[in-house]
N, CA, C and O atoms as a GROMACS GRO file, in nm:
protein
  520
    1GLU      N    1  -2.316   1.610  -0.951
    1GLU     CA    2  -2.236   1.496  -0.955
    1GLU      C    3  -2.108   1.502  -0.873
    1GLU      O    4  -2.014   1.580  -0.885
    2VAL      N    5  -2.125   1.385  -0.773
    2VAL     CA    6  -1.953   1.318  -0.707
    2VAL      C    7  -1.872   1.291  -0.814
    2VAL      O    8  -1.921   1.206  -0.889
    3GLN      N    9  -1.777   1.329  -0.845
    3GLN     CA   10  -1.688   1.272  -0.922
    3GLN      C   11  -1.545   1.259  -0.815
    3GLN      O   12  -1.506   1.354  -0.747
    4LEU      N   13  -1.485   1.135  -0.818
    4LEU     CA   14  -1.343   1.124  -0.764
    4LEU      C   15  -1.269   1.034  -0.904
    4LEU      O   16  -1.310   0.939  -0.971
    5VAL      N   17  -1.129   1.124  -0.906
    5VAL     CA   18  -1.043   1.078  -1.018
    5VAL      C   19  -0.908   1.043  -0.945
    5VAL      O   20  -0.851   1.138  -0.893
    6GLU      N   21  -0.851   0.922  -0.935
    6GLU     CA   22  -0.728   0.876  -0.913
    6GLU      C   23  -0.600   0.907  -0.992
    6GLU      O   24  -0.606   0.876  -1.111
    7SER      N   25  -0.520   0.946  -0.962
    7SER     CA   26  -0.405   0.938  -1.059
    7SER      C   27  -0.257   0.948  -0.938
    7SER      O   28  -0.245   1.009  -0.832
    8GLY      N   29  -0.165   0.861  -1.009
    8GLY     CA   30  -0.031   0.888  -0.978
    8GLY      C   31   0.025   0.701  -0.989
    8GLY      O   32   0.144   0.669  -0.999
    9GLY      N   33  -0.071   0.618  -0.986
    9GLY     CA   34  -0.022   0.484  -1.005
    9GLY      C   35   0.067   0.479  -1.111
    9GLY      O   36   0.079   0.573  -1.189
   10GLY      N   37   0.156   0.336  -1.122
   10GLY     CA   38   0.230   0.307  -1.203
   10GLY      C   39   0.312   0.205  -1.134
   10GLY      O   40   0.263   0.142  -1.040
   11SER      N   41   0.479   0.176  -1.191
   11SER     CA   42   0.531   0.075  -1.138
   11SER      C   43   0.648   0.136  -1.054
   11SER      O   44   0.700   0.246  -1.070
   12ALA      N   45   0.675   0.051  -0.973
   12ALA     CA   46   0.817   0.072  -0.870
   12ALA      C   47   0.845  -0.067  -0.836
   12ALA      O   48   0.774  -0.167  -0.834
   13GLN      N   49   0.977  -0.043  -0.809
   13GLN     CA   50   1.067  -0.163  -0.743
   13GLN      C   51   1.012  -0.190  -0.580
   13GLN      O   52   0.950  -0.102  -0.520
   14SER      N   53   1.038  -0.305  -0.528
   14SER     CA   54   1.035  -0.319  -0.405
   14SER      C   55   1.122  -0.206  -0.313
   14SER      O   56   1.240  -0.180  -0.340
   15GLY      N   57   1.080  -0.169  -0.249
   15GLY     CA   58   1.120  -0.087  -0.128
   15GLY      C   59   1.100   0.058  -0.204
   15GLY      O   60   1.119   0.148  -0.122
   16GLY      N   61   1.071   0.100  -0.317
   16GLY     CA   62   1.015   0.225  -0.308
   16GLY      C   63   0.892   0.302  -0.328
   16GLY      O   64   0.799   0.262  -0.258
   17SER      N   65   0.869   0.396  -0.400
   17SER     CA   66   0.787   0.474  -0.316
   17SER      C   67   0.664   0.513  -0.427
   17SER      O   68   0.706   0.525  -0.542
   18LEU      N   69   0.535   0.533  -0.411
   18LEU     CA   70   0.430   0.605  -0.495
   18LEU      C   71   0.345   0.698  -0.412
   18LEU      O   72   0.311   0.688  -0.294
   19SER      N   73   0.321   0.779  -0.492
   19SER     CA   74   0.230   0.887  -0.391
   19SER      C   75   0.125   0.878  -0.504
   19SER      O   76   0.148   0.894  -0.624
   20LEU      N   77  -0.006   0.846  -0.440
   20LEU     CA   78  -0.120   0.887  -0.530
   20LEU      C   79  -0.232   0.980  -0.490
   20LEU      O   80  -0.240   1.018  -0.374
   21SER      N   81  -0.300   1.010  -0.564
   21SER     CA   82  -0.415   1.151  -0.569
   21SER      C   83  -0.546   1.103  -0.595
   21SER      O   84  -0.574   1.007  -0.666
   22CYS      N   85  -0.628   1.180  -0.530
   22CYS     CA   86  -0.757   1.168  -0.565
   22CYS      C   87  -0.841   1.303  -0.544
   22CYS      O   88  -0.868   1.360  -0.438
   23SER      N   89  -0.870   1.333  -0.666
   23SER     CA   90  -0.949   1.485  -0.666
   23SER      C   91  -1.089   1.452  -0.693
   23SER      O   92  -1.134   1.391  -0.790
   24VAL      N   93  -1.154   1.503  -0.586
   24VAL     CA   94  -1.277   1.515  -0.555
   24VAL      C   95  -1.355   1.639  -0.631
   24VAL      O   96  -1.309   1.748  -0.664
   25SER      N   97  -1.460   1.597  -0.643
   25SER     CA   98  -1.573   1.757  -0.736
   25SER      C   99  -1.693   1.692  -0.722
   25SER      O  100  -1.718   1.576  -0.755
   26GLY      N  101  -1.790   1.798  -0.657
   26GLY     CA  102  -1.921   1.805  -0.688
   26GLY      C  103  -1.949   1.740  -0.531
   26GLY      O  104  -2.061   1.694  -0.504
   27ALA      N  105  -1.880   1.740  -0.467
   27ALA     CA  106  -1.906   1.663  -0.282
   27ALA      C  107  -1.908   1.809  -0.211
   27ALA      O  108  -1.845   1.795  -0.106
   28ALA      N  109  -1.947   1.928  -0.221
   28ALA     CA  110  -1.930   2.041  -0.170
   28ALA      C  111  -2.013   2.045  -0.032
   28ALA      O  112  -1.982   2.109   0.069
   29HIS      N  113  -2.138   1.953  -0.053
   29HIS     CA  114  -2.216   1.959   0.053
   29HIS      C  115  -2.229   1.838   0.180
   29HIS      O  116  -2.323   1.812   0.254
   30TRP      N  117  -2.122   1.792   0.170
   30TRP     CA  118  -2.101   1.668   0.279
   30TRP      C  119  -1.955   1.690   0.343
   30TRP      O  120  -1.872   1.777   0.319
   31SER      N  121  -1.952   1.589   0.427
   31SER     CA  122  -1.806   1.627   0.502
   31SER      C  123  -1.707   1.500   0.400
   31SER      O  124  -1.735   1.385   0.368
   32PHE      N  125  -1.601   1.574   0.376
   32PHE     CA  126  -1.533   1.493   0.312
   32PHE      C  127  -1.458   1.372   0.381
   32PHE      O  128  -1.341   1.379   0.417
   33CYS      N  129  -1.535   1.265   0.395
   33CYS     CA  130  -1.458   1.152   0.416
   33CYS      C  131  -1.442   1.038   0.316
   33CYS      O  132  -1.523   0.972   0.251
   34MET      N  133  -1.275   1.040   0.326
   34MET     CA  134  -1.232   0.973   0.172
   34MET      C  135  -1.163   0.865   0.267
   34MET      O  136  -1.125   0.862   0.384
   35GLY      N  137  -1.166   0.776   0.157
   35GLY     CA  138  -1.051   0.666   0.172
   35GLY      C  139  -0.993   0.583   0.076
   35GLY      O  140  -1.042   0.602  -0.036
   36TRP      N  141  -0.919   0.510   0.079
   36TRP     CA  142  -0.850   0.455  -0.020
   36TRP      C  143  -0.846   0.290   0.019
   36TRP      O  144  -0.810   0.240   0.126
   37PHE      N  145  -0.901   0.215  -0.117
   37PHE     CA  146  -0.900   0.076  -0.097
   37PHE      C  147  -0.825   0.017  -0.205
   37PHE      O  148  -0.765   0.092  -0.283
   38ARG      N  149  -0.821  -0.113  -0.220
   38ARG     CA  150  -0.717  -0.187  -0.290
   38ARG      C  151  -0.784  -0.314  -0.333
   38ARG      O  152  -0.853  -0.377  -0.254
   39GLN      N  153  -0.765  -0.356  -0.468
   39GLN     CA  154  -0.784  -0.505  -0.506
   39GLN      C  155  -0.692  -0.560  -0.573
   39GLN      O  156  -0.648  -0.526  -0.683
   40ILE      N  157  -0.649  -0.676  -0.482
   40ILE     CA  158  -0.529  -0.738  -0.591
   40ILE      C  159  -0.601  -0.840  -0.628
   40ILE      O  160  -0.696  -0.891  -0.569
   41SER      N  161  -0.535  -0.879  -0.763
   41SER     CA  162  -0.603  -0.976  -0.875
   41SER      C  163  -0.642  -1.062  -0.807
   41SER      O  164  -0.557  -1.109  -0.731
   42GLY      N  165  -0.782  -1.124  -0.801
   42GLY     CA  166  -0.839  -1.255  -0.767
   42GLY      C  167  -0.867  -1.262  -0.611
   42GLY      O  168  -0.893  -1.359  -0.540
   43LYS      N  169  -0.855  -1.139  -0.585
   43LYS     CA  170  -0.903  -1.101  -0.439
   43LYS      C  171  -1.009  -1.021  -0.409
   43LYS      O  172  -1.043  -0.944  -0.499
   44GLU      N  173  -1.063  -1.020  -0.320
   44GLU     CA  174  -1.180  -0.904  -0.282
   44GLU      C  175  -1.118  -0.782  -0.214
   44GLU      O  176  -1.008  -0.774  -0.161
   45ARG      N  177  -1.200  -0.700  -0.226
   45ARG     CA  178  -1.137  -0.561  -0.204
   45ARG      C  179  -1.103  -0.527  -0.078
   45ARG      O  180  -1.169  -0.571   0.016
   46GLU      N  181  -0.997  -0.444  -0.057
   46GLU     CA  182  -1.000  -0.437   0.075
   46GLU      C  183  -0.943  -0.296   0.152
   46GLU      O  184  -0.853  -0.234   0.097
   47GLY      N  185  -0.987  -0.258   0.254
   47GLY     CA  186  -0.951  -0.104   0.278
   47GLY      C  187  -0.776  -0.102   0.310
   47GLY      O  188  -0.706  -0.196   0.347
   48VAL      N  189  -0.729   0.063   0.277
   48VAL     CA  190  -0.593   0.051   0.300
   48VAL      C  191  -0.584   0.193   0.404
   48VAL      O  192  -0.505   0.182   0.498
   49ALA      N  193  -0.648   0.307   0.392
   49ALA     CA  194  -0.642   0.428   0.523
   49ALA      C  195  -0.786   0.506   0.475
   49ALA      O  196  -0.849   0.498   0.370
   50ASN      N  197  -0.805   0.572   0.580
   50ASN     CA  198  -0.921   0.666   0.560
   50ASN      C  199  -0.907   0.789   0.638
   50ASN      O  200  -0.857   0.783   0.751
   51ILE      N  201  -0.957   0.926   0.577
   51ILE     CA  202  -0.920   1.022   0.667
   51ILE      C  203  -1.057   1.091   0.637
   51ILE      O  204  -1.116   1.095   0.529
   52ASP      N  205  -1.097   1.148   0.766
   52ASP     CA  206  -1.218   1.247   0.782
   52ASP      C  207  -1.202   1.408   0.787
   52ASP      O  208  -1.102   1.476   0.807
   53ASP      N  209  -1.319   1.440   0.764
   53ASP     CA  210  -1.302   1.615   0.740
   53ASP      C  211  -1.224   1.672   0.859
   53ASP      O  212  -1.197   1.791   0.845
   54HIS      N  213  -1.191   1.627   0.948
   54HIS     CA  214  -1.106   1.666   1.066
   54HIS      C  215  -0.982   1.649   1.064
   54HIS      O  216  -0.907   1.731   1.117
   55GLY      N  217  -0.936   1.529   0.997
   55GLY     CA  218  -0.818   1.472   0.953
   55GLY      C  219  -0.787   1.349   1.042
   55GLY      O  220  -0.679   1.289   1.041
   56ALA      N  221  -0.885   1.320   1.115
   56ALA     CA  222  -0.858   1.184   1.155
   56ALA      C  223  -0.844   1.060   1.096
   56ALA      O  224  -0.925   1.019   1.012
   57THR      N  225  -0.740   0.990   1.137
   57THR     CA  226  -0.687   0.862   1.018
   57THR      C  227  -0.712   0.743   1.066
   57THR      O  228  -0.709   0.728   1.189
   58ILE      N  229  -0.737   0.647   0.989
   58ILE     CA  230  -0.727   0.521   1.028
   58ILE      C  231  -0.638   0.434   0.931
   58ILE      O  232  -0.644   0.481   0.818
   59TYR      N  233  -0.558   0.319   0.939
   59TYR     CA  234  -0.505   0.254   0.876
   59TYR      C  235  -0.548   0.071   0.898
   59TYR      O  236  -0.580   0.005   0.997
   60THR      N  237  -0.529   0.038   0.748
   60THR     CA  238  -0.562  -0.126   0.835
   60THR      C  239  -0.397  -0.157   0.868
   60THR      O  240  -0.314  -0.096   0.802
   61LYS      N  241  -0.361  -0.238   0.955
   61LYS     CA  242  -0.256  -0.264   1.033
   61LYS      C  243  -0.146  -0.298   0.945
   61LYS      O  244  -0.040  -0.260   0.994
   62SER      N  245  -0.129  -0.362   0.819
   62SER     CA  246  -0.029  -0.405   0.745
   62SER      C  247   0.051  -0.291   0.696
   62SER      O  248   0.174  -0.292   0.692
   63GLU      N  249  -0.039  -0.171   0.649
   63GLU     CA  250  -0.033  -0.072   0.619
   63GLU      C  251   0.038   0.095   0.675
   63GLU      O  252   0.091   0.193   0.622
   64LYS      N  253   0.002   0.052   0.807
   64LYS     CA  254  -0.001   0.171   0.901
   64LYS      C  255   0.162   0.220   0.929
   64LYS      O  256   0.168   0.322   0.998
   65ASP      N  257   0.280   0.170   0.891
   65ASP     CA  258   0.405   0.196   0.949
   65ASP      C  259   0.455   0.238   0.792
   65ASP      O  260   0.552   0.314   0.785
   66ARG      N  261   0.401   0.196   0.680
   66ARG     CA  262   0.440   0.248   0.531
   66ARG      C  263   0.366   0.351   0.481
   66ARG      O  264   0.426   0.432   0.411
   67PHE      N  265   0.210   0.373   0.507
   67PHE     CA  266   0.143   0.442   0.403
   67PHE      C  267   0.114   0.567   0.483
   67PHE      O  268   0.109   0.552   0.605
   68THR      N  269   0.092   0.703   0.426
   68THR     CA  270   0.041   0.789   0.481
   68THR      C  271  -0.091   0.869   0.406
   68THR      O  272  -0.082   0.929   0.299
   69ILE      N  273  -0.201   0.858   0.477
   69ILE     CA  274  -0.310   0.915   0.412
   69ILE      C  275  -0.322   1.072   0.452
   69ILE      O  276  -0.299   1.109   0.567
   70SER      N  277  -0.364   1.172   0.333
   70SER     CA  278  -0.340   1.331   0.396
   70SER      C  279  -0.450   1.387   0.290
   70SER      O  280  -0.482   1.330   0.186
   71LYS      N  281  -0.494   1.496   0.331
   71LYS     CA  282  -0.563   1.595   0.228
   71LYS      C  283  -0.538   1.727   0.233
   71LYS      O  284  -0.475   1.778   0.326
   72ASP      N  285  -0.584   1.793   0.136
   72ASP     CA  286  -0.611   1.913   0.084
   72ASP      C  287  -0.699   1.960   0.076
   72ASP      O  288  -0.756   1.940  -0.031
   73ASN      N  289  -0.764   2.042   0.167
   73ASN     CA  290  -0.914   2.076   0.140
   73ASN      C  291  -0.932   2.182   0.079
   73ASN      O  292  -1.049   2.212   0.058
   74LEU      N  293  -0.833   2.266   0.036
   74LEU     CA  294  -0.864   2.371  -0.049
   74LEU      C  295  -0.865   2.330  -0.201
   74LEU      O  296  -0.925   2.390  -0.290
   75LYS      N  297  -0.782   2.205  -0.215
   75LYS     CA  298  -0.760   2.169  -0.360
   75LYS      C  299  -0.859   2.038  -0.374
   75LYS      O  300  -0.855   1.970  -0.477
   76ASN      N  301  -0.947   2.007  -0.265
   76ASN     CA  302  -1.001   1.930  -0.282
   76ASN      C  303  -0.928   1.777  -0.334
   76ASN      O  304  -0.980   1.706  -0.420
   77ILE      N  305  -0.828   1.751  -0.278
   77ILE     CA  306  -0.735   1.632  -0.307
   77ILE      C  307  -0.744   1.551  -0.202
   77ILE      O  308  -0.769   1.596  -0.090
   78ARG      N  309  -0.727   1.434  -0.223
   78ARG     CA  310  -0.673   1.329  -0.097
   78ARG      C  311  -0.555   1.261  -0.154
   78ARG      O  312  -0.549   1.234  -0.274
   79TYR      N  313  -0.457   1.231  -0.067
   79TYR     CA  314  -0.311   1.167  -0.086
   79TYR      C  315  -0.317   1.030  -0.027
   79TYR      O  316  -0.402   1.000   0.057
   80LEU      N  317  -0.219   0.940  -0.076
   80LEU     CA  318  -0.192   0.844  -0.022
   80LEU      C  319  -0.078   0.816  -0.071
   80LEU      O  320  -0.070   0.763  -0.182
   81GLN      N  321   0.042   0.848   0.009
   81GLN     CA  322   0.198   0.844   0.023
   81GLN      C  323   0.233   0.675   0.067
   81GLN      O  324   0.206   0.630   0.178
   82MET      N  325   0.291   0.601  -0.036
   82MET     CA  326   0.335   0.457   0.006
   82MET      C  327   0.457   0.460  -0.028
   82MET      O  328   0.502   0.494  -0.138
   83ASN      N  329   0.529   0.416   0.091
   83ASN     CA  330   0.676   0.388   0.087
   83ASN      C  331   0.695   0.250   0.140
   83ASN      O  332   0.619   0.186   0.213
   84ASN      N  333   0.809   0.217   0.089
   84ASN     CA  334   0.863   0.093   0.121
   84ASN      C  335   0.790  -0.014   0.057
   84ASN      O  336   0.761  -0.117   0.118
   85LEU      N  337   0.758   0.009  -0.062
   85LEU     CA  338   0.655  -0.070  -0.117
   85LEU      C  339   0.694  -0.231  -0.134
   85LEU      O  340   0.815  -0.255  -0.130
   86ARG      N  341   0.596  -0.355  -0.156
   86ARG     CA  342   0.627  -0.471  -0.145
   86ARG      C  343   0.553  -0.531  -0.280
   86ARG      O  344   0.447  -0.484  -0.321
   87PRO      N  345   0.611  -0.622  -0.332
   87PRO     CA  346   0.545  -0.683  -0.446
   87PRO      C  347   0.389  -0.719  -0.409
   87PRO      O  348   0.308  -0.705  -0.500
   88GLU      N  349   0.348  -0.758  -0.302
   88GLU     CA  350   0.194  -0.761  -0.259
   88GLU      C  351   0.124  -0.672  -0.261
   88GLU      O  352   0.003  -0.680  -0.284
   89ASP      N  353   0.209  -0.531  -0.230
   89ASP     CA  354   0.124  -0.412  -0.243
   89ASP      C  355   0.042  -0.402  -0.407
   89ASP      O  356  -0.055  -0.329  -0.422
   90THR      N  357   0.091  -0.474  -0.506
   90THR     CA  358   0.037  -0.484  -0.640
   90THR      C  359  -0.131  -0.520  -0.653
   90THR      O  360  -0.196  -0.620  -0.621
   91ALA      N  361  -0.170  -0.387  -0.716
   91ALA     CA  362  -0.298  -0.406  -0.710
   91ALA      C  363  -0.360  -0.287  -0.776
   91ALA      O  364  -0.282  -0.198  -0.810
   92MET      N  365  -0.503  -0.271  -0.804
   92MET     CA  366  -0.562  -0.158  -0.831
   92MET      C  367  -0.608  -0.074  -0.739
   92MET      O  368  -0.682  -0.130  -0.657
   93TYR      N  369  -0.593   0.041  -0.721
   93TYR     CA  370  -0.617   0.136  -0.600
   93TYR      C  371  -0.738   0.200  -0.626
   93TYR      O  372  -0.765   0.241  -0.739
   94TYR      N  373  -0.798   0.210  -0.552
   94TYR     CA  374  -0.914   0.290  -0.546
   94TYR      C  375  -0.960   0.396  -0.417
   94TYR      O  376  -0.957   0.373  -0.297
   95CYS      N  377  -1.002   0.519  -0.488
   95CYS     CA  378  -1.062   0.620  -0.394
   95CYS      C  379  -1.210   0.594  -0.376
   95CYS      O  380  -1.289   0.541  -0.454
   96ALA      N  381  -1.229   0.640  -0.263
   96ALA     CA  382  -1.370   0.631  -0.189
   96ALA      C  383  -1.397   0.704  -0.122
   96ALA      O  384  -1.319   0.736  -0.032
   97GLY      N  385  -1.551   0.779  -0.138
   97GLY     CA  386  -1.618   0.883  -0.048
   97GLY      C  387  -1.761   0.836   0.004
   97GLY      O  388  -1.828   0.755  -0.060
   98ASP      N  389  -1.798   0.880   0.103
   98ASP     CA  390  -1.899   0.886   0.152
   98ASP      C  391  -1.938   0.987   0.266
   98ASP      O  392  -1.865   1.016   0.361
   99PRO      N  393  -2.089   1.047   0.237
   99PRO     CA  394  -2.126   1.136   0.378
   99PRO      C  395  -2.160   1.087   0.488
   99PRO      O  396  -2.221   1.163   0.563
  100THR      N  397  -2.136   0.952   0.536
  100THR     CA  398  -2.158   0.879   0.632
  100THR      C  399  -1.999   0.819   0.677
  100THR      O  400  -1.963   0.706   0.646
  101PRO      N  401  -1.920   0.908   0.750
  101PRO     CA  402  -1.788   0.866   0.771
  101PRO      C  403  -1.782   0.708   0.851
  101PRO      O  404  -1.679   0.641   0.847
  102GLU      N  405  -1.880   0.672   0.909
  102GLU     CA  406  -1.815   0.539   0.974
  102GLU      C  407  -1.838   0.412   0.884
  102GLU      O  408  -1.786   0.305   0.914
  103ARG      N  409  -1.922   0.429   0.767
  103ARG     CA  410  -1.916   0.355   0.645
  103ARG      C  411  -1.778   0.319   0.614
  103ARG      O  412  -1.747   0.200   0.617
  104LEU      N  413  -1.700   0.399   0.586
  104LEU     CA  414  -1.558   0.413   0.555
  104LEU      C  415  -1.446   0.376   0.690
  104LEU      O  416  -1.354   0.296   0.674
  105PHE      N  417  -1.463   0.430   0.793
  105PHE     CA  418  -1.386   0.368   0.916
  105PHE      C  419  -1.444   0.233   0.942
  105PHE      O  420  -1.364   0.141   0.962
  106LEU      N  421  -1.547   0.213   0.944
  106LEU     CA  422  -1.586   0.052   0.986
  106LEU      C  423  -1.525  -0.057   0.853
  106LEU      O  424  -1.504  -0.176   0.876
  107ALA      N  425  -1.502   0.008   0.711
  107ALA     CA  426  -1.499  -0.076   0.629
  107ALA      C  427  -1.314  -0.083   0.610
  107ALA      O  428  -1.251  -0.170   0.550
  108VAL      N  429  -1.261   0.036   0.681
  108VAL     CA  430  -1.096   0.004   0.661
  108VAL      C  431  -1.079  -0.024   0.816
  108VAL      O  432  -1.048  -0.139   0.846
  109GLY      N  433  -1.090   0.036   0.883
  109GLY     CA  434  -1.082  -0.033   1.021
  109GLY      C  435  -1.090  -0.185   1.093
  109GLY      O  436  -1.004  -0.256   1.144
  110ALA      N  437  -1.248  -0.202   1.072
  110ALA     CA  438  -1.285  -0.342   1.057
  110ALA      C  439  -1.340  -0.431   1.005
  110ALA      O  440  -1.426  -0.512   1.039
  111GLY      N  441  -1.250  -0.401   0.863
  111GLY     CA  442  -1.286  -0.526   0.740
  111GLY      C  443  -1.438  -0.540   0.722
  111GLY      O  444  -1.495  -0.636   0.671
  112ALA      N  445  -1.497  -0.423   0.774
  112ALA     CA  446  -1.654  -0.420   0.719
  112ALA      C  447  -1.662  -0.432   0.560
  112ALA      O  448  -1.589  -0.364   0.488
  113ASN      N  449  -1.754  -0.521   0.509
  113ASN     CA  450  -1.810  -0.450   0.381
  113ASN      C  451  -1.838  -0.316   0.303
  113ASN      O  452  -1.934  -0.240   0.320
  114SER      N  453  -1.730  -0.304   0.210
  114SER     CA  454  -1.718  -0.159   0.147
  114SER      C  455  -1.840  -0.120   0.040
  114SER      O  456  -1.861  -0.006  -0.001
  115ASP      N  457  -1.921  -0.251   0.002
  115ASP     CA  458  -2.002  -0.212  -0.110
  115ASP      C  459  -2.091  -0.102  -0.113
  115ASP      O  460  -2.124  -0.040  -0.214
  116GLY      N  461  -2.133  -0.080   0.014
  116GLY     CA  462  -2.235   0.027   0.060
  116GLY      C  463  -2.191   0.195   0.064
  116GLY      O  464  -2.264   0.292   0.085
  117ILE      N  465  -2.050   0.189   0.037
  117ILE     CA  466  -1.995   0.314   0.009
  117ILE      C  467  -2.028   0.371  -0.095
  117ILE      O  468  -2.016   0.307  -0.200
  118SER      N  469  -2.084   0.518  -0.098
  118SER     CA  470  -2.148   0.587  -0.195
  118SER      C  471  -2.074   0.612  -0.342
  118SER      O  472  -2.119   0.590  -0.454
  119TYR      N  473  -1.934   0.671  -0.298
  119TYR     CA  474  -1.892   0.699  -0.442
  119TYR      C  475  -1.740   0.643  -0.476
  119TYR      O  476  -1.654   0.643  -0.388
  120TRP      N  477  -1.722   0.611  -0.566
  120TRP     CA  478  -1.576   0.530  -0.603
  120TRP      C  479  -1.534   0.616  -0.721
  120TRP      O  480  -1.604   0.698  -0.781
  121GLY      N  481  -1.408   0.582  -0.744
  121GLY     CA  482  -1.316   0.626  -0.836
  121GLY      C  483  -1.301   0.519  -0.914
  121GLY      O  484  -1.331   0.406  -0.875
  122LYS      N  485  -1.245   0.547  -1.058
  122LYS     CA  486  -1.224   0.425  -1.157
  122LYS      C  487  -1.121   0.317  -1.105
  122LYS      O  488  -1.125   0.196  -1.129
  123GLY      N  489  -1.006   0.402  -1.009
  123GLY     CA  490  -0.914   0.304  -0.990
  123GLY      C  491  -0.770   0.343  -1.063
  123GLY      O  492  -0.764   0.385  -1.179
  124THR      N  493  -0.637   0.320  -0.964
  124THR     CA  494  -0.512   0.341  -1.050
  124THR      C  495  -0.450   0.239  -1.026
  124THR      O  496  -0.455   0.189  -0.913
  125LEU      N  497  -0.378   0.186  -1.127
  125LEU     CA  498  -0.299   0.058  -1.091
  125LEU      C  499  -0.156   0.083  -1.052
  125LEU      O  500  -0.082   0.159  -1.117
  126VAL      N  501  -0.117   0.016  -0.942
  126VAL     CA  502   0.031  -0.001  -0.880
  126VAL      C  503   0.096  -0.122  -0.899
  126VAL      O  504   0.055  -0.230  -0.857
  127THR      N  505   0.201  -0.103  -0.964
  127THR     CA  506   0.241  -0.249  -0.959
  127THR      C  507   0.398  -0.244  -0.920
  127THR      O  508   0.478  -0.164  -0.968
  128VAL      N  509   0.428  -0.347  -0.822
  128VAL     CA  510   0.555  -0.338  -0.750
  128VAL      C  511   0.623  -0.453  -0.768
  128VAL      O  512   0.579  -0.554  -0.712
  129SER      N  513   0.768  -0.464  -0.866
  129SER     CA  514   0.843  -0.537  -0.884
  129SER      C  515   0.944  -0.562  -0.806
  129SER      O  516   1.009  -0.464  -0.771
  130SER      N  517   0.982  -0.684  -0.762
  130SER     CA  518   1.106  -0.756  -0.684
  130SER      C  519   1.226  -0.725  -0.702
  130SER      O  520   1.315  -0.784  -0.640
   0.00000   0.00000   0.00000
């Protein structure tokens, strides 16, 4: 069974930084295409960043200069480094994975619906105060 577990959420002040981690287990049989999504209270879930098994990345436009997605294949962990945080970044952040990379790249890069993505973590809350 594939399991994704996020960690690293918490509180930060505007302009501060947080680093999120996503531990992956049970997914050795498919390419590790993973992404980060977030859901702001009262809004629909939106993509943040994605990284495929080869290290190719994609970001939503507003996060490109502030967030960095990376991975450690040996540890099966995906990271999201968030710098220069803003109050509008306050959200529940979710790690997601799918054996079909296109689903994640379309969801993050083109705003496609992410409901079809196969695996999700339970989320970690990020709160940014002004």
